[in-house]
C-alpha positions as CSV (number, residue, x, y, z in Angstrom):
1,X,0.0,0.0,0.0
2,X,1.5,3.4,-1.0
3,X,1.7,6.6,1.1
4,X,-1.3,8.3,-0.5
5,X,-3.6,5.3,-0.1
6,X,-2.6,5.1,3.6
7,X,-3.3,8.8,4.0
8,X,-6.7,8.4,2.3
9,X,-7.6,5.6,4.7
10,X,-6.3,7.6,7.6
11,X,-8.5,10.6,6.7
12,X,-11.5,8.1,6.7
13,X,-10.6,7.2,10.3
14,X,-9.0,3.8,9.6
15,X,-7.0,2.8,12.7
16,X,-5.1,0.2,10.7
17,X,-3.8,2.9,8.4
18,X,-2.6,4.9,11.4
19,X,-0.9,1.8,12.9
20,X,0.9,1.2,9.5
21,X,2.1,4.9,9.4
22,X,3.2,4.7,13.0
23,X,5.2,1.5,12.4
24,X,6.8,2.8,9.2
25,X,7.7,6.3,10.4
26,X,8.2,6.3,14.1
27,X,11.9,5.3,14.1
28,X,12.9,7.6,11.2
29,X,11.1,10.5,13.0
30,X,12.9,9.8,16.2
31,X,16.3,9.8,14.4
32,X,15.4,13.1,12.7
33,X,14.5,14.8,15.9
34,X,17.5,13.4,17.7
35,X,19.8,14.8,15.1
36,X,18.2,18.2,15.7
37,X,18.0,18.1,19.5
38,X,20.8,15.7,20.5
39,X,18.6,14.1,23.1
40,X,16.9,10.7,22.6
41,X,14.2,11.1,25.2
42,X,13.1,14.5,23.8
43,X,13.2,13.1,20.3
44,X,10.9,10.2,21.2
45,X,8.5,12.5,22.9
46,X,8.3,14.8,19.8
47,X,7.9,11.9,17.4
48,X,5.0,10.5,19.6
49,X,3.4,14.0,19.8
50,X,3.6,14.5,16.1
51,X,2.1,11.1,15.3
52,X,-0.7,11.7,17.8
53,X,-1.4,15.1,16.2
54,X,-1.5,13.3,12.8
55,X,-4.3,11.2,14.2
56,X,-6.2,14.2,15.7
57,X,-5.9,16.1,12.4
58,X,-6.6,13.2,10.1
59,X,-9.8,14.6,8.7
60,X,-8.2,18.0,7.7
61,X,-5.0,16.6,6.1
62,X,-4.1,17.8,2.6
63,X,-5.3,15.1,0.1
64,X,-2.4,16.1,-2.2
65,X,0.3,15.8,0.5
66,X,2.2,12.8,1.8
67,X,2.4,11.5,5.3
68,X,6.2,11.6,5.1
69,X,6.3,15.3,4.2
70,X,3.8,16.2,7.0
71,X,5.5,14.1,9.6
72,X,9.1,15.3,9.0
73,X,8.1,18.9,8.7
74,X,6.1,18.7,12.0
75,X,9.0,17.0,13.8
76,X,11.4,19.7,12.5
77,X,9.1,22.5,13.7
78,X,8.6,21.0,17.1
79,X,12.3,20.4,17.6
80,X,13.2,23.9,16.6
81,X,10.5,25.3,18.9
82,X,11.9,23.2,21.8
83,X,15.4,24.5,21.0
84,X,14.1,28.1,20.9
85,X,12.3,27.6,24.2
86,X,15.5,26.2,25.8
87,X,17.5,29.3,24.7
88,X,14.9,31.6,26.1
89,X,14.9,29.6,29.4
90,X,18.7,29.8,29.6
91,X,18.6,33.5,29.0
92,X,15.9,34.1,31.7
93,X,17.2,31.6,34.3
94,X,19.6,34.1,36.0
95,X,16.8,36.7,36.3
96,X,14.4,34.1,37.7
97,X,17.1,33.0,40.2
98,X,17.4,36.5,41.5
99,X,13.7,37.0,41.7
100,X,13.3,33.6,43.6
101,X,15.9,34.6,46.2
102,X,14.1,35.1,49.4
103,X,14.0,38.7,50.6
104,X,14.5,39.4,54.3
105,X,11.1,39.7,56.0
106,X,10.0,43.1,57.0
107,X,10.4,43.9,60.7
108,X,7.3,43.2,62.7
109,X,6.8,46.9,63.4
110,X,7.2,48.0,59.7
111,X,3.5,48.7,59.4
112,X,3.6,50.8,62.5
113,X,6.7,52.7,61.3
114,X,5.0,53.3,57.9
115,X,1.9,54.6,59.6
116,X,4.0,57.0,61.8
117,X,5.9,58.2,58.8
118,X,2.7,58.9,56.8
119,X,1.3,60.8,59.8
120,X,4.5,62.8,60.1
121,X,4.5,63.7,56.4
122,X,0.8,64.7,56.6
123,X,1.5,67.0,59.6
124,X,4.6,68.5,57.9
125,X,2.7,69.3,54.7
126,X,-0.2,70.7,56.7
127,X,2.2,73.0,58.6
128,X,3.5,74.5,55.3
129,X,2.5,78.1,54.5
130,X,-0.7,78.0,52.4
131,X,0.9,78.9,49.0
132,X,3.8,76.4,49.6
133,X,1.4,73.7,50.5
134,X,-0.7,74.4,47.4
135,X,2.3,74.3,45.1
136,X,3.7,71.2,46.8
137,X,0.3,69.4,46.6
138,X,-0.2,70.3,42.9
139,X,3.3,69.1,42.1
140,X,3.7,65.9,44.2
141,X,0.0,65.1,44.7
142,X,-1.4,65.7,41.3
143,X,1.8,65.4,39.2
144,X,1.5,68.8,37.5
145,X,4.6,70.4,36.0
146,X,5.9,73.8,37.2
147,X,4.5,75.4,34.1
148,X,1.1,73.9,34.7
149,X,1.1,75.0,38.3
150,X,2.1,78.5,37.3
151,X,-0.8,78.6,34.8
152,X,-3.2,77.2,37.4
153,X,-2.2,79.7,40.1
154,X,-1.6,82.6,37.7
155,X,2.0,83.1,38.8
156,X,5.3,82.8,37.1
157,X,7.3,79.6,36.8
158,X,10.0,81.2,38.9
159,X,7.5,81.8,41.7
160,X,6.5,78.2,41.6
161,X,10.1,77.1,41.7
162,X,10.7,79.4,44.7
163,X,7.6,78.1,46.6
164,X,8.6,74.5,45.8
165,X,12.1,75.0,47.0
166,X,10.8,76.5,50.2
167,X,8.4,73.6,50.7
168,X,11.1,71.0,50.2
169,X,13.5,72.8,52.6
170,X,10.8,73.0,55.3
171,X,9.7,69.4,54.8
172,X,13.4,68.2,54.9
173,X,13.9,70.0,58.2
174,X,10.7,68.7,59.8
175,X,11.2,65.1,58.5
176,X,14.9,64.9,59.3
177,X,14.4,62.2,62.0
178,X,12.8,60.0,59.4
179,X,15.4,60.5,56.6
180,X,18.6,58.4,56.5
181,X,21.3,60.9,57.3
182,X,18.9,63.8,56.8
183,X,19.0,63.5,53.0
184,X,16.7,65.3,50.7
185,X,13.2,64.0,49.8
């Protein structure tokens, strides 16, 4: 029985045709995949997957094609995909190792410290002179640029810069106990 006749019977759902194709092409497919991958176990798995896929897609196979062409192309594609995946995994492995490294647990009082810091920042901002507080809130709270703040308040950009500098200096002084070494915000 020739390849096309086997394929026709396979498309009709003939299990015997599939068995004949499997017996005829399994070993050559494994050798082909092994040449590409260099690993026998992976090659066997790919050959089995391709043959199983042949059975699943039997009804949609090209009537003009051959089983050999389909099988060898499918094995080649799967082997190349596996090689590509391995290269990506090798490239990403160091990053995954860093991300998987356990980080030290936050101290038990971290939430309390964060709450205290938030309260201190709120108090420091509230203690700013009204215009400084307004400029600071528009800049840091709403994310406006100095030009946008100047347009909103009807002042010059230089005035906004001066108010922002004053606000930052005042906040730096009031929040010094919370800053490492008293550094800027």
